[in-house]
C-alpha positions, 0 to 999 in steps of 0.5 A: 095452635099454642098460647097462654091461656092463664086468664081462663081461671078454672078455680071458679066454683060451679055456683058462678055459672049458676049466677052468670048463665047468660056467660058462655065459657069459649071452648078450648080447641083441640088443637090448642097446646102451652108453650114450654115456656109456660110450664118452665120452672128454671133456677132462680138467681139474684141480680147481681150474680155473675153466673149463668143460670144454665150453669147446671144443666141436668144429665141423669137420674140413678134413683127411684123413689120407690117408697112412695105409695104410686109412683110408676107409669106405662106408657107403651111396652118399653116406657115407664114413668115415675117421679123423681124429685122435681122431674118425671123421668120417662125412661125407654127399658130397652135403650136405658134412654131418660127424658125428663119434664120439670114440675112446672112451679119447682113445688114438687110432684104429687102424682102422674097417672096415665090416660087410658088411651095412652095418648097423654098422662096427667102430672098433679104437682105440690106447692102453693096452689099447684097445678095438674098438667096435662102431657101429649105422649109421646111427643111430650108437649103441655097440652092442658093446665088445671088450676085451682084444685087444692090449696098445697099438693095434690096427692092422687089422680085417676082418669075414668075407663073412657078418659073423659074425666080425671078425678084428683085428690087433695093433701091437707088441709082441704083433701079436696076431691076434684072432677075435671073435664079436663080437655076443657080445664073445668071442674064438674064437681068438687067436694072434701074428700075426707077430714084425714089423709086421703091416699088415693081416688078411683074411678069404678071400673063398672060404673063410672058414676062411682068413684071411691077414695081411701086413705086414713082410717077410712074408705068412702063410696061416692057417687056422681049423679047423671045430668048433672051441670055445672049450674046445679052443683052448688046445690047438690054438693052435699049428695056427693057424701050423701050417696056414700051411705047407700048400700054400695059395695066395696072391697079393701085391704088390710095391714094384717093381710086380709081383705074386707067386703064393705056393704052400705058403708059397713064391713060385711065379712073379713075374707081369709084363706082356709085355716083362718090363714091370712091372705096375704103376710103382710099389708095388702098394698092393691086390689086390682079389678081386671077383666072380671078377676081381682087381683091383690097385691101384697107387701109379702112379694105375692100377688093372688088372683081370687074368684070375684064372684065367690067374694061378692056373695059372701055372707058371715058364718059364724060371730067371727065374721070371717070367710074363708076362701082359695085364691084361684092363681098366685105368683111369688116373687121372691124373697125381700120383695114388697110390691106396692102397685102394679098397672096394666099394658098391651104389648104387641096384643099381649096382657103385661104388668109392671110391679113397683117393688118397694125394695128398689125394683121395677118388675114385668109380670105376665099374669096369664097363669098358662103354661106359656107364662113368662118368668117375673123379670126384674128389669130395673133395680135401685136402692131402697129408701133414702140414699145415706152417703155418696163418693167419687173416684178420684181418677174416673167418672165413678161414683160409690152410693150406700143406703139402708136397704144394705147395698153398695151400688157403683155407677158410671156417671160416664155412660149413665150406667149401673156397674156393680152391686154388694150386698151385706147384713146391715144398712150402710150409713156412711161412705168415702172413696179413698184419695189417691195418696192412699190407693193410687189405682183409684179403686178402694172405698171405705163404708160405714154400717149401722151396726158399728162395722167398717168395710174396706171394699175394692172396686176392679175390672175382672177381665185383668184378673189372670185367667179371667180374661175374656170371661167376666160378665161385669165390668167391674167387680166389688171385693171385701178387703178388710172389715172391722168393727170400731163402734157399738152404734151406727157408723156416721162419718169417715175421713182420710187424712191429707198425707194418708197416713190416718184414717178416722170413723165417728159414729153416733155412740160419741167415740172417734176411732183412728186407724194406721192406713197400710195394706191393712188399716190397723188400730191407734185408739179412739177418743170420746167426744161430748156428743153423737158425731155428725161430720169429720173433716181433716184440715186441709193442706194450706194448714200447717198442722194436721188436725181433725173437725169433729163436729157432733150433732148436740152443738160441740165442736172438737178439735184434735191432732192427728195421733200416731201409731205406736205412741200410744199405750194400746196394752189394756186399751185403745181409748187415748186419753192424753190427746190435746183436745180443743172444744167449742160449745155453741152458743145461741145468738140468733135472738141477740141478731134479731134483736140488733136488727129490731133496734136499727129497724126501730131506729130507722123507722123514727128518722123516717117519721122525723124526716117526713114531718120535717118535710110537711113543715117545710111544705107548709111554710113555703105555702105561707102557712104558720106551723106549730114546730112542737114535737109530736108525742110519740106513742108507746114503743111495744117492749123489745122482745127478750133474749131467747136461748133454747133449751134444747141445743140446735143441731150441727148440721154440717161445716167446714175449715176456714183457717186454722182454729176456724171454721164455718157451722151450719145449725138446724132448729132455732139457730138455721138462717145463718152461717156461723164463724167459730174459732177454737179458744185458748181457755182452760174450761175443763168441762165442756158441757160448762162452756158458752162459746159464741160465734165471732161473724155470722152471714144470713143466708136467705130464706133459709130459717125453716130450711136449713143447709145440710150439705156444703160442697165447693168446686175449686176450679170456679170458686163456688160453693153448693148447698144441699138444702133440708128441702131438696134445693141446690143453692150455690154461690161465687161471692161471700154468699152475698148473691147466689142460685138456687134451684128445686131438685129433690123432693121438697118435703122429704128429699133432704140433700144427704150428699153433693160432690164434683166429679175429679175433673169437676165437669159434673155435680152429683146430688144424693137425697131422702127421696131415694134419688141421685142426680148428676149435672153438668157444670157448665164450662167454656171449654167444650166437653166431650159428648160421653165420658170414657170410664176407666175401671181400676185395675186389681190388685196383684195377687188378688186372684189367689186371696181366700175371700175376706171373712165377714162380720155377720152378727150385729152383736159381735164384739167391737175392737175395744170390747174385744181389748177388754174381753182379752184383757178380762181373760188375761186378767182371769187367767193370771188370777186362776194361775195364782189359784193354782200355784196356791193350790198347789202350795197348799196341796204340797203342804197337806201332803208334808202334814199327812207324811209328818202325822204317819210318822208321828204315829209311828214313834213310840207313844212317849215320844209323839206329839199331841194334836 
């Protein structure tokens, strides 16, 4: 049976059944299922938009939100589930095939948890009055929808051991703990879990009447009384909290690595290893009680097994409250591993564990600790944390990404596979793929890093290297071609000039550095700008002159022409001081726009009132009634709001050229909600800080007052503009932004879109976000698309196999290009000064020798001929 049970509102409080005992709620049949339409949250489009809502078809998820507290669910021996933005991904680890389940309302997903039988899984969502949707497995059909358990978002859920009950806990503001008879979509118990952030709720493995909540600065043991019926819940709700003061034991982890044994709501002892060594070198992220043993999971990459009886009977022996004990077994996964969560599965009767590594991996572990134990296996690797930048190949279906996890990764988005990874000493912050005019083979990538270093890397097919035919294991390899350090702070933007002659880098250190492009990039020089660089864009080929648009975080836009190698005097410094520069200092007009809108609204309201009054008078006269046509006294109007200019300038988030000297801007903060059309002026105000430049045109962007545009990209084959939003949604428009289409894609809270780009053939759209996810979409086309695009890995450079490895810059405090130049200039001056000193010393030494010789000769003369000193 399938259908819609929306009329069955589960948000009732238990007292309702007490008030209406005669009403018997209809049982939901075991065979009832919802339809996919009941849980479908597709894209939204305005009525007049002539674009299909199927314009984008979700293709693949390459990322993993591994820093989320619990983001791993095991359904069988080879299928894992995890949250990826507004989707749950079910991935087959053998075939790498993925299945996707979208959130039912587009508000995001708070938790996922598997039923003990693995026949169902629960998806707790986010958004206004979110749902918990129960799906069957492996058919992935919507089975039950639980409503009314929290106001804003679910943060955690747990089935009891028998799978008959589900506990869920909500986020701020209600922190509501709810126990569900989920098959009947009924609330059994409800209570406020705590007054601070709650991260977890778990049924006791030993006693299903007990459950524990844990969160910010608290642990609470809670108990459900057997025999409770919904009719009595309201009267006894306070007992759920009161019972936490009974002498019930809880073990918890700590930030400093030790374990705490709680009894009666108080800490009884603190457990450590011998010699007061902590149980873990860092925070304890999870404790698991399994088959009579306690496992602790640490951020130090270690899993330790403890004797639970020793912990349970531990008593303090001195005033320190510390009790020493030794683990029964332990497993260390290696350096740069930070475990967050693990869960158990039986695979052909054998117990295995899968673990979430916040460094960007999923592990398969054997914790039997026997001589037949399998080695830990890293089954998937990903970026860790937010994706900082993305770039696509100009020729084929290759893309590159970088993040603060210090890695650059290459993907084939045609076959949905990761090809290669290269790691460095610092995190990546910017990336761009060199255009065809710079590198006709299409294998060159520029990457900027948080320490101010820029690396030029090349991707190539190792099987095409002389002498390695058929020997290479990887289908693509990455080589470091060149490295240089133009900046003292993080590199935030990289841009190639349209003719391929100049390469520009921008940084938080308020400088833009220019390089001449050749086999090796040669420094031309740098300019200083009024603020940290947010973005760089060279003028398109349609413009007569080649100019660079520099957008600064603090509201400044700067335009400069491309400098040429050899035209600058770089004998003593790379600082270019004579480059023609135009400035635009954004001056807020949002308050004035709002004021004008309010005046128009009031005028319209007055006209409508007057029209209604005249219409009433007309009706009265038609009825033969006399009416005095005296005008009513108008009530005193509220004063109009004053013009407001924010003290701190709103940050520029992104922008692009519209015509020579003209550009569009998207801003955050107070000035979000509009796209601003701006133009560089030709006035002679020398101090950029004193400028007050206003946009000459604006376009209001619906629903963007608190959700500004962070990224903008264009598709040229269809005149489409794609906008990446702060809340992780994707907006697109085709007609001067009047009509638009949008869909929630990345996480609504921390999935700000940080990159959007189209593939070389504009058949695929790629997004990356602050939630660590990378998504690809097929762009709808009237032409039939090939099922799988064949990737072409660029060939290696001629002579690459004979080259020595490029020496990398590993010291974060290494000199920048300018600092090195200044150091050399200082050393040259010091050397010159030293040479002058040496010359003077030699002259003085010669004079001394002459003087001594003269003294000697004077002494040899007869006394009457000697000169007196």
